[in-house]
N, C-alpha and C positions, 0 to 999 in steps of 0.2 A: 787769864779771865775770858768770860764770854763776850759776845759781841752780836750786833743784831744780824751778822751774816753766818755766824758760826754759833750753835748753841753751846750752852755751857758745861753739857754731858761731854760733847766731843772734845771741847777745850781741856777738860780734865784728861781725856785720853790722850791727847797730844802731848800735854804737859809731862805726864809719866812716861810716855816713850822717850820724850827729850831728856829727862833726868837718867833712864836707865841707860840710854846710850851714851851719856857722857861718862858712866863710870865704869863703860867696857873697853879692854885695851885695843882690841883688834876689829878691824872693818868688817871681817865675816860674821864676828860675834855680834856687832851693832845690827848688820843686816838681818841676821836670822832672828835676834830679839825682837826687833822692829816688825817682822812678819808674824810673831807668836803674839804680840800684844794687840796689833791691830786687828786680827782675826777675834780676838775676844770682845770687840766693841759691840753692844748690842744694836743691830742694822735689820730694818726692816726689809725682807726680800721682795715684798712688793712695790714699795716707794723707794726704796735705796735710801732711807733715813733712819735716824736712830730710833729704837722702839721705845715704847712706854717704859718709864723707869728713869730715864734721862729727861731733862728739861727740854720741851719742844720749842723750834723756832717759832720766833712771835714776830708780828708787824708793829705798825705805827701804834695801832689801837690795841695792841697787847693781845691780839686774837693769833690763834695758832694759824701758821702760814705753810703750807705743804709744797714744795718745789717737785712735784712729780714729772719726770721726763715726759715730753710730748711722744704720745704714739704715732709712728709715721703712717701717714696715709697711704692706702695701696696705690701703687703706680697705675696710672691712667693708660691704658694700653691704647695703642694708634687705631684697634678696630672696636673700642666700646663705643655703643650708639648707633653702630651703622647696622642696619636691619639685614642688609644684603652680603654681609660676611658672616659665616657660621664657622666657629672654630672648634671642631669636633676631638675629642680625646677617646681613645678605647676603652675607657672605664665609664664613659657617660652612659646613663639608662634610657636616654632618648633620642639614640642615634637613628634609629629606623623613622620615627615621627619626624624628627626634623627634615629629613631627606624628601620622604614622601609629601608633606606639605609644600615643598618646593615643587616637585612634579606635579602633583594635582592643581596647583595654580598656574603652571606655565604650560602643561602638555595641552596639545591640540590647538585648536584656532585661536582661542583667548589668549594663549601666550606668544603667537607666531610674531607679533609685532607691537608688543606692549613696551611700556617702560620700566619693567622689573628686571633688575639683574643681581646674579647671585654667585658667589664665591664659596665654595665648600671647602674649608682647609682642614686637611687631616693631619694632625700632630703624630709623631714617630709613636710606633708600637704595633701590636697586632690587634686586629679588630675581630669582634666575634664572626662566627662562622656564617651565621645566618643573616649578617648584615650585608645587603646588596643595594647598592645607590643606583635609582633610576636617574638618568641624566635627559634634560629636556633643553628647552628655548633658554639661551641667556645664563647658561650655568656651567661654570667651571668647577671640575673635581681636582684639588690642586693637593698632592701630598707634599709636605713643608718640611722633611727630613733633607738630608745633604744629598742622598742618593735614593734611589726607589727601594732599595732593600730594607730602608728603614720605616718605611710604612706598607704594612701587609694587611691586605683584606681580601676576602673571596671575589668579587665581582662588581661590575657596573653594567649598567644594560641600556642600551638606546634602541628602540624597536620602530617598528614602522609607523608613521603618523595616521592622522585621520583619514588620508585618502587611500590607506591601503599599501604605501610606499614609502620609502625614505627619500624621494626626490627632494623633499621640503626640510630634511632634518639639517637645519642650518644652526649654528653660532650656539655649541657647544663643545666641550675640550676634557682632556683627561691629561694629567703629569703627575710624574714622580710617584710612582705607586708599584707594588708588586702586585699580582692578581693571581689568586691560586686555584680558581674554577677550572674544572675541565672544558668549559664552552663559555666563550664571552661575546655577547652580542653587541656590536658596534655598528649598526645600519645608520649610516649618515650620508650626507652630500658634501657640498662646499661648506667650508668656515667652521669645521668640526676636525681638529687634529687631535693626534695622539702622541705625547712626546715623554722622553724621560722615565721608561717605565720597562719593567720584566713582567711579560704575559706568560704563563707556566703552563696554560692550556691552549685550545683551538681558539683562534680569534675570526669570526664570523662579521664579514664587510657587508652583508646585507642579510635582510630577513626573510626566509623562507622565499615566496614566490614573489616579493614586491621589490621594484626597481629601485636602483640608489644611484646618485651621480657624485661620487668623491673625487678625491681625497686625498689626505695628506698624513703620513706617520714618519716620525724621525726619532732617532735616539732610542731605539728599542730593541730588547733581547727577548726574542721568541725562543719559547722550548716546544711550543704545538705546531699546527700548521696552520697557515692563513687561508682562510675560505672567501673567495670573493664573489660566488654565486651570481647575482645580477647586476653587479656594480660595472658601470660604463667605463670607469678610468681610475687611477690611484697613482701616486707617487710615494715610491718608498726611499727614504733616505737614511744612510747609516744604520744599519740594521743587523741583527745577527738571525738567522733565519734556519736553522739546521732542520728544523720539521718540513721547510719547504713551503709551497704554495700549491692550492688547488684552483684554478680559474678556468672554467669551461666556457664560459662567455666574455665580453667585454670586448673594448675597442683599443685601449691604449694603456698600458701598464710600463713605467718607467722605474727602474732600481738603479740608486748610485750609492756606491760605497755599501753593498749589502754583502754580507760575508756568509759563506757555508751553505750556499744554495747549488746544487750539483747541475752541470750543464745540461744533463736530461730534464731536470724540473722545468726550467726555462723552454726548452723544446717542447714539451708536453703542454705547458701552458700556453704557447703560442698557436699550437695546433695547426688548423689549415687556414688562419686568419693572417697572413703576411704583415710584417711590422707592428704586431699586436704589443711585442716584447721589445724593449731597448734596455741594455745593460750598460751602465758605466761604472767600470771598476772602483773608482775612488773619487768621492767628492771633492772637487779640486780646492774650494776655499770656503770656510763657512765658519760662525761661531754658534754655539748652541744657545737657544733663549734664556735670558735672566728670570731667575725665579725666587720665591721667598723660602726662607728656611728659619725654623724657630730652633735656634743652636741650644738653648736652654728654655727652661721654662719662662715663657714671655719675655725672652731675649730674642730680638727679630732682626735678621739680615736680608738684604738682597745679595743672593751670588751672581755673579757676572763671570760666565764661562769665557776661557781664552779663544783668541780668534786663531785658526790655523789656515794658511795658505799654501800650504807643501800638498795637500792631498790627505784625506781620512778614508779609511774603511772600518765599518763595524760600530757599535754603539759607544759610548764614551765606558771606558773601563773602571775608573775610577774618578767620580765626580769630585770629590774634594780636592784631588791633584788637578783637575782639569779647571778650578776657578783662577780667573785672571786677577780679580779684586772683590773685596765685598764692601757694603754700605750698611752702616748702622742705620736700622728704621727711625730711631729716636733721634739721632744727631745728625745724619748726614741727609736725610730724606725730606721732603716735605708731601705730606700725606692730604691729597685733595679727598675733599667729600662732595658729594652731591649737594649742589646748591651753590659751590664755587664757581666763579666766573673766571674770565680770562685774566682779567685785574689782579684777582686776588691769587690766581696760582702763580702768575710770572712774579708777583711781588713775594709770594712764599719760597720759589726757588732760588732767590738770589742768595749768594752764600753756601747753596745746598750742591751735592753731587748726584741728586737722583729725585724723580718725582713718581708717587706711587698713587695711582688714580684707582681709587676703590668702585665697587659696583655701582653704577648710576648714570644717568644721562646727565652731561654739560653743556648748556647752552652757550656758544661763544661767539662774543661780538668782535673779537680779534684772535688773532693767533696766539697760542703758546709758543715761545720762542725757546729755543735751544740755542746757547753760544758757547758751552765751555766743552773742552775736550774731556772725553770719557764720561759725560752725562747719561744717566739710565733714565728712560721713561717707561715704565711698567704698568699696564693696566691689568686688573684682575675682575673675573666675573663680567667679562665684555664691556668693559665701561666704555661708554659712547659719548664721543666729540661732535657735536653739532655745529658746523659753520655756518654762520650767519652774516649779512650785511656783506655778501660779496666776499668775504674774507677766507684765508686758509685755517683750518683747524689747528694744525700744526705745523712749524717750519724750522729746520735746521738751517744755521746760518752757514756761509761759505768759509770754506777753510778748518771748520770745526772736524775734530778727529776722534775716530772709535766711539762715536755715539751708538747707542743701543736703544732700539724703539719697538715695544713688543706689546702684543696683547689688546689690541685696540679696535672698536668698530668707530668708523670716519662716515658721517652722514651729511647728506648736503641738507643745508636749511635756509640758503636764500631763495626769496619768492622769484621766480621766474619772470626775466624781463629782457630786453635785447642787449643788455648791458653784459659783457663778459666776467666771469668769477676768476678768483684765484684758485689753485690746486687745492684739492682737501688736504693733501700731505704734499709740501715742497720742500725737496732736501736740495739745499744750495741755491744759487742764487738770489740769496738774502744777504745783504751786507752784514757783516760781523760787528756789532758796536763793541767799543772799549768796555768791558766789564767794570762793576764797581770794585773798589779795592778789595773788599771783604770776599767776593767771587772769585777774584784774580788769587787772592791767598789760599782758597778752599780748593780752587783748580790745581795749584801747584802742589799742595799737600797731598790732593788725590792722586797725582801723577808720580809723586815721589813714593807713595806707599801703596798706590793701587796696583798696577801690574807694568811689568816692563814693556808691555805692548803700549802703552799710552805715555811713557816717559820720553823727554829729550826730543821733544815733536818740534818741527818748525810750525809755524801757524797758517801755513796755505797750502792746499792739496795744489799739486802740480796742473797747470793748465796746459801745458803742451800734450800733444797728441805723440810724441816721439819721447817719451821719458826715458832716463837713463836706466841703464840697468842695475843700478844700486837703489833707485828709487822703487823699480819693479819688484826687486826682492824684499825691501822693506815692506812692501804692499803685502806680500805674501807671509812675512812674519807677523803681520798684524800692524807694525810701527806706522804705516802710512795709509791704513785703511780709513775711509771716511766713516765707516759704520755699518751695520747691520739692523734691518727691520726684519722682525718674526711675526708671523700671524697678524697681519693688516687686513682688516676686510672693510671695503669702502663700499657706499652705498646711496644711489638716487633714487627716491621715489615718493610716493604719497602715501603716509600711514595716519590711522586716525589717532594715536597717541599724542600725534602734534597737529592733529585738526584738520588732516588731510589736504596739507597744501599741496600746491604745484610748483616744483622748485628746479633748480638750474645749478649744476657745476660743469663747468667746462673740461676741467681734468679731476680725477681722482687722485692720481700720485705722480708727481714731476719730480725725476731725479736729474740735477744739474751737477752734483759733485763726480769726482771720479771715485773708482774703487767703492763702490756702494754694494753691498748684497742684500738681495730680499728674497727672504725665506718664507714662504707659504703667504701667496696674496689671493685674495679673491675680490674683485672689482665689478660689482654688480650694478646694473641698471634694473629696477626691478620689473620682473616680467608679471607680477602679481602683488596685491596687497589686501588690505583691509579696507578700502575706499571703494570697492567696486568690482575689482578682478581677483577673486580668490583663485586658488590652484585648480578649482575644477572648471572654471570656464577662461581661463587667462587666454588660451590659445585662440578662441573665437570672440572675445569681448574687449573692446578699446576702453580703457580707463583712465584715470587721473595720472597715474604713474607712466601712461605712454605720452601723456602730456607733456611730461618733466624734460629737461633737455640735458645733454650730455655730449661732449664731443670726443674725449678720449678715456680710456681707463689708465692706461700707463705710457707717460712720455719718458723716454730716456734720452738725454742729451750730454750726460757724463760718459767719459772713457772707463773701459775695464769695469762694467757693472754684470753683476751676473743674478740671474733669479732662478730659483728653484720652487716648483709647484706653483706657478703663475697660473690665474684665471681672470678672463675678462669677459663679461656678458651683455648683450642688449643694447650697447652704447649706440646712439641714434644719428650723431652728427659728424663722425670722422672714423677714422682706423681706430679700431679698439686699442691697439699697442701701436705706437710710432717710436720707432729706436732709430736715434740720430747719432749716437755716440760709438767710438770704433771700439774694437776688442770685446763687443758683449757676448755674453753666453746666456743662454736659455735652455734649461733642464725641466722637461714638461711644461706643457701649455695646453690650455683647455679653453674653448669661446663657444658661445652660441649666439648665432646672430639675431637681431630684433625680429619679432612675429609681425608687428605691426606697421613696420617703416620700410615701405618698397623703395623709398627714396635711398637707403642704405646700398641698394644692390645698383639702383640705376646711375647713381654717382659713380660707381667704380670702387667703391671703399671695401676695404678688406678687414679680417680680423688681426691681422700681424702683418706690420710693414717696416722694413728696414730701409733707411734712406739710400739712395744710389749712390752718394760719394763715401758710404762707409767702407772701409778698406778691408775690415775683418770681421766676421760675425759667425757664431756658432750655434745651432740648434737643434734639439733630439727630442723626440717623443712630443710631436705637435698635433693637438686635435681640434679643428672647426667643424661646428654642427649648426644645422638649420631643422626647425620644426615647422612643417608644413608650408604654407604660401606658394605663390608661383614665380615669384622672382627669380631671376637667373644672375649669378654671380659671377663676376670676370674670373674670381678665384678665391683661395682661402688665404693666400699669403702673397707677398711681394718682397722679393730680396734681390739685393745687388749681385752680380755675378761672383764677386769675390766671396761671398757666403758659402758655408758648409752646412749641410744640414741632414739629419738622419731621420727617417719616417715621419714625414708630412701627411697628414690625411684628412680627408672631408667626409662627413657623414650626413645624409639627408634622412629625417626621420618623418613619415608621411609626406612624401615626394618622391621626386626622382633624381637620379644620381645628376641627371643632365642640368641640373640647378647649379652644379659646380663643373661646367665644361673643363676648366682647367684647375689644376690643384694649385700650382704656383706660377707666378710671372716674374721672370728677371728683367729687371729695369736697370739699366746702365747710365752713368752719369752723362752720356752723351745723349740721353732721351730715348735710345732706343729700348725696345721692348720685346722680348720673346717669351710666349706662355706655354706650359707644358701640361698635357693632358695626363692621367694618371697612368701608372706601370699596369693596375688592375683594378678592379672592384670585387672584393671578398670581404665578407658576404655582399649580396647585393645593394645595400645601402652604403657601404663604407668604401672609399676609394683612396689609394696609397701611391705617393712616390717615395721609394725607399731610399734613394740618396740625391741630394742636390749639389751641383748641376747635374741633370740626367745626362748620361752618356760619358759622365767621367768615371775613372776608375773607381770601382767600389769604395767607399770611403772606410777606413780603418782608425778613425779617430776615435769611434765608439766600440766597444766588445760588444760582439753579436752572440746570440746563444749558439752553443755548439762548438764554440773557439776554445781550444784548450788554454787553462790558465790555472794558476795556483790560486791559493787563497791566503788573506791574513790570517795569523795564528789566534786560535780562540784560547782565551784564557783557560787553564793556567801554563799553557804551553808556551815556552820563552823563545822557539826558533822563530825566525823571522821568513815568510813566504815570499813566492812571486806572484803579481797580479798583473793582469793586462799583457798578457805574454804575446798576445797577437796584435798589440799596437803597432803601428808602423808610421810611413811619412805620407802626407796627403798635402798637395796645394801648398808646398813651401814652409809648411809647419811640421817641425820635428817633434814627434813623440815617442819618449823612451818606450824602447820594446820590452823593457820589464820596470816595473816600479816597486821598490822594495818597501814592503810594508811591515812594520813592526810595532810591539807596544812600548810607549815612552812613560816610564813611571812620572818625569816631571809634568807632563801635560794630561796624564790619565786616559790617554787614548792611543789608538794605533794610527800611526803617521805612514804615508807613503810619499817617501822622497823621491825627487826625481820627475814629479807627476807633471806632463804638459807643459814643459819647459819649451818656450819658441826659441827658434833660431833668429838670427840675425841680432836685433836688439836687446834680446834676451840672452845673448851667449855668455855674457859676463855671470849674469844669474845661475844659468845653467852649470856653469863651471864651478862655482862657490858650492851649490847645493850637491853636487855630483860628488864632492869631497867628502860630505858628512859622514 
């Protein structure tokens, strides 16, 4: 019989089925008969109810009631409602219009210091041949495939700015694409990296006769030639460059882990400018930058590449295999939107494994705090954190392991007073709070499923300067690494979009933890702004940014800290880089002294200072510049006698080389100081010391042009080659004479085991690695 829940027509059908089944002898026969009878029931395909002809379901008032299944609402994507995020697909009919509108609004003086930020996300596929993306201020072009071959387009373009040069082409980036054009123009200066890409044609790093002051490129496979033209300096890391490089001018080019460049190409590049080229055969320790991936339609992840501390050469061969762990954007990540404050962000990340900062400006009255192992902070579209109230913008607590921070502008927002401020980024030196239970569980789950290099950690980084060999070996494998910061750009200045305030930040970046890698830093006290000193008059006009206060760009207190492609400029109150930790390594450095602060020179301040008590420090490819002025600087660098350095240079533009009477001063723990004049000045404005300390045997820590060496294999060749065949022994540090580089499928890139292992405390680590 019928009921209020089942219509009488349905009841008759089920009764008929029941009677028929009871008269059949076997189960198979009963099953087939049931299927047949039920298929004859008159069901409406739209509502999944009995069609007209059988009595309808009725409610209490006898009216027909239809129980239509609810149509699921479209999933709200993390980028919905964000005007600064443009998700593009190959079939879109307005591709060029979208990117051109961004360019028109941001290019030139109106975009230089405004508050607009953009991330152009290119989903996998092949884009139209006539689609070319002009790239300008605060714009990231990000392919969101697993690897660069997933996103194919013809070209991007960054051209000279309104001043006819690219010297102010900052804050733009390109990642995760394959470019097919014969010629690609990327005329940029600082804060404008290229990563995780394939460039099939020639890459121009300067636009015709315009000057440019770059730059950084990493994890890129070139099939054409790199042409530097009037680029002043550049850092190339983990690249394949079979097409070589043409560099007729320039002062400082550093190549780390770059494969398939002929020795003669480096010799030709250096030309008659001694020390212009420095080659490091393998990148000692690094993890590539985290990145967004659309795995399937509107299913988004953050991929976190593995850390490698054994040395790598060439770009990543298999990006999928190189992933250490993934974060699901919907479940594992708090997505911050413009307007969120520090309280909202800190509350949002509890129980999460990552923070995605979408394009915009975030005014923070307290720091965003990272206290979970394996936590990822990823900014896209040059998300800008403005530190106010004398607080940091971002801090990582002491003892936290394998943290990744990437893609951020950190800006000083505290009004200038006589009170000191916290660093814009402080890594370590911050007590680690007991996390809430949910956060602790989430971290445990992350470590269990995330990646081997974050699991089974203790909770404190070793504080001792004499860490054991197993601990150092663990750091090489990524198990004891405090973390990696990629593409971090800090600035102190007066800008109209915030009302032209005069601000203060005593330190831009402070590293107190051991085993931190800093991969592409630009720490800038503004030498021009839009509050009275534009690029055309900044050299001769004193403005509001000159009234702002800065003391240090980078302060390193931790041990075993490594920097790649670091730049610090125009700091007025102290040494621009102050390094106090042991066993530090710096690969490429660029600095420009302040124009309008004679006190910097008269106080004996320098661009790069390493504490006299430091027992070990390595530096390679270092450049310090001054433009104009009459000040005489004691030196560009102060190093302890135990330091070892290669290619230390000073450059005086619109002035005399006598403004740097010494290139470097050696300052010992006993207070004794000896300063060294340059070996030579070629060309007239550029002076250099090739090896520090001068008079010591020539350094063989770094491979020089013309030295014989093998190369890492180029896919698909399976054989392993030899690199760094000329490496030897210097100052008690033993470096393997050959470093075996080979593709490793499990990690998706070429590894160079036996790389730069030290004698003494590292003897056990060396023995272990040598047996691989």
